[in-house]
N, C-alpha and C positions, 0 to 999 in steps of 0.2 A: 559258822557251818560248813567252810572252806575245807578245814582239815579232813572233814566225814566224806568228803568227794574225794579229793587227793589218794584218801585209803582206801575205800573202793575201787580207782582206778590202779591200782598199783599191782593189778594180775600182770604177769609174766606174758606179753605177746608171743616171747619164743615157742611157748609151750601149746599154742593155737591151728589148728587143723581146721584150714578150710575148702570145700572139695573143688574148690575151680578158682580159676586166676582171677575170672571179672567177680567172681563175692571175695577175696584175698584182698583185690586191689580197694572193693567196696568198703570193706570191712575197715582194712587200714587207712581210707581219707576216711570215715564216719570217727575214728579214734583219733587223730590230729586233728581232725578237727571237736573234740569230744574236749582235747588239750586246751585249743587255742578257745574254749568255752562258746563255739559257734553249735551251740547246744541244738536248734531247731533245726538246723544243718543236719546236724550229727544224727540226727533222730531218725529223719528219712531215709539216711545211709543205711541206717543197721535194720530198719523196717523194711528194706527192699530186702537183704543176706535171710532175714528169717523168713521171709512170705519164700524164696527159692532152699531156703533148706530151715525148717520147721520143727530138727531135732538140732539146728547146733546151737549150745549151748552159749556159747561165747557173746553170740549176739546179742543173746534173749540179757546177759546180765550188763551188756555197756549201754544197751536200751535202758536197760530199770537203772540205772547209773546217771542215764541222761536225764531221765523225766525226774530223778532227783533232783539233780539240781535245777529243772526248772521250776519246783515245788509240782510235779503236777500228781499227787498220792498215792491216789488213786491206782492210776497209769502204771507207778512205778512200782505198787505192791505186786500187781496183775505179773508186770515182766521177772518181778526177782522169785515169783512162786513157779510163772514158768520155766525160769532157769530151774532153780530145784528139781522139779518135774524131769528134766532132762537128765539128772541124776551129772551133775560135775562133779571134779575134783574135791577134795574135803575141803581145799584151803575159799574156795569160791563159793561152798556151799554154807560155809559158816556167815565168811562176810555178806550173802544173800540174807541169811536166817537173823544178822546184828544189820543189818540192814532194814529189815523190817518191824524190830523192834521200836527203831529209829523213827519208821513211819507209824507206826502206833501210838508212838509218845506227839509228833509233829502232826499226822493230821487233822483238820479241821472234825469239829464233833467225838474227838477220841474220850473214852470215859477215866475218871481218875479211878486211882482205888479203893475198890469198896463198895462204887456204885453204881446203882443198876442203870440198865441201857435208856440213856435220852436222860440224865439227872444228872445235873449241874451241881455242884458242892453245894449250896444255901437249900436246895431244894426238896423236900420232902417224899417218900417213898412206899407212906402210909395210905394216902390217901390214894380211894380209886379213881375220884375225876380225874385224877392227875394221872395217875398211871394210864388211865382210856384215853386221854387227850393225848400223852405224849405216842402213846401205841400208834396213835391215828396220824401223829405225825411223822412216827417213824416210818410208817409205809409209806407216806408223801416222797420221804426222805429219797427210799430205796428207789422208787420209782421214775424219781427227778435225776436220782446217781444211774440209773441205769441209761436212762433217757442220753443225759448227758457225757457217757462214757460211749454209745453207738456215732453221737453224731461228732464226735472228736476221735473217734476209729473211723468212721465215713472220711472226715476231713484230710488227718493224717497219710490215709489210702489214697487218696486223689492226687494228694503230693507224691508219695512214690512212686504210684506209677505214670505222673509226668516224667519227674526220676529218670526213672530207670528206661523206660520207651529214648528217654534224651543218652541216656547213655550206648542203650543197643545202636542208634541212630551216628553216635561219636566210633561208635566200633568197630562199624561198617565203611566208617569213611577211612578211619585209619587204614583197615584191612585191604582195602581197595589201593591206596597209598602204598602199601608194600607189596602187592598184587603187580603194582605198574611197574614201581624199580626193579623186583624180581624179573622182569620181563625183558626190561631197557640191559638189564647187568648180562643175562642170557643170549637176546637177542641182538644188540647193540653194536655199536659198528665204531663205540668211544673205546681207545687206547686209554688206559691209565697205570700210573705205576706202581705196584706195592710197596707201602710206604716202609713196610717190613724189612721185603726182602730185595728193595730196589728193581725189581723185576715188571718190568711193562707187559700188558696183555690186557684184551677186553674190559672192560668192566661198566660201572657207572661215576663218573664224576663227582667230587666233592658237594660240586653247587648246583647240581642234578639233585639229587640228592638233597639236601637242603630244601628247595625249592620245594619240589613235591613233596618234603616231608611239614615244613613249615605251614603250605596251603593246607594240609589234611589239619595239623593242630589246629590252626587258626578257626578252621569251618566248625570240628570239634566242638574247641572252645566257647565259639558262639550258639548253635545248640544249647549248651550245658546253661549255659549264663541264661539263655531265654527261657529257658524249662525250668530255672528257680527261679528266675521271676517273677511268672506265673503262679509256681508253688507259693511263695512270700503272698500272692496279691489272693488266694484262697484263706480265707479265717478263719482261726479254731473257735468253736461255738463259746460264748460267754459262761465259766462256768458257775455254778447256781449258789447263793450265800447261804451254806450251812446253815448258819446260827442261827435263819430263820423256822429253820424246824422243829426248835426248843421250845418247848413249854413254859412258860412263867406258872409260877403259883399262880401270882393276882388274877391271872387271864381266867381260872379254872375256877366256876361259882362251887361252892361251900354247902355243906347241909344245913338247909336249914335257913337258905338266903332264899329272896323270894326268886331268885333265877334258875333255882336249883328245883328240881321235878323227879 
């Protein structure tokens, strides 16, 4: 199974365009987490990128790959189809279609060739009672699927919002630190030597620079770590037992039996 994930991830990142530096960092970090098999965190990062730009197909593609790695087939299918809708390049579109074919085989409840929906290989398809019973089960399954996907989307959205807010706070802390550094550089009375030219002039000592940036990074990291810890505490809904929506022929009353009316 691993080889298909690696094949899908082979998209060249050098060809991608992300509209903002913040989104670019999130996308890059998400790709690194995917490469490290930290799929839950990768999914949150790619989701944030999509929320910021709903037409950015590389994020759809990588999020679909991530859900495929997690064996969340319904979500993987959703984002592969979403990627195709955003008209990616030919190579990516082809990879999406191959992945959708793979999901059709792997997804629980998928049909074998030549069988009607809901029909297992050892089940007859001519019994109208069986067909009607399976039809009701299929309707129940579709409703359960919608409820599950909605609950899962809400859960992932809450996680993404936590991480997105933490990223904004961390960015503000770093920006404030850079503003302090610039102010000291422009208005301070520290004399420093230019390491390249050897000239001495007003600037900011390396020690002061390291203290300000180090303190900012420590605060930013703490905020992000706390957000990720809170996000991990949000449990995803339990996936329904899809096999329970299959009707076994023995459970359907036959014509002529005392249970059939």
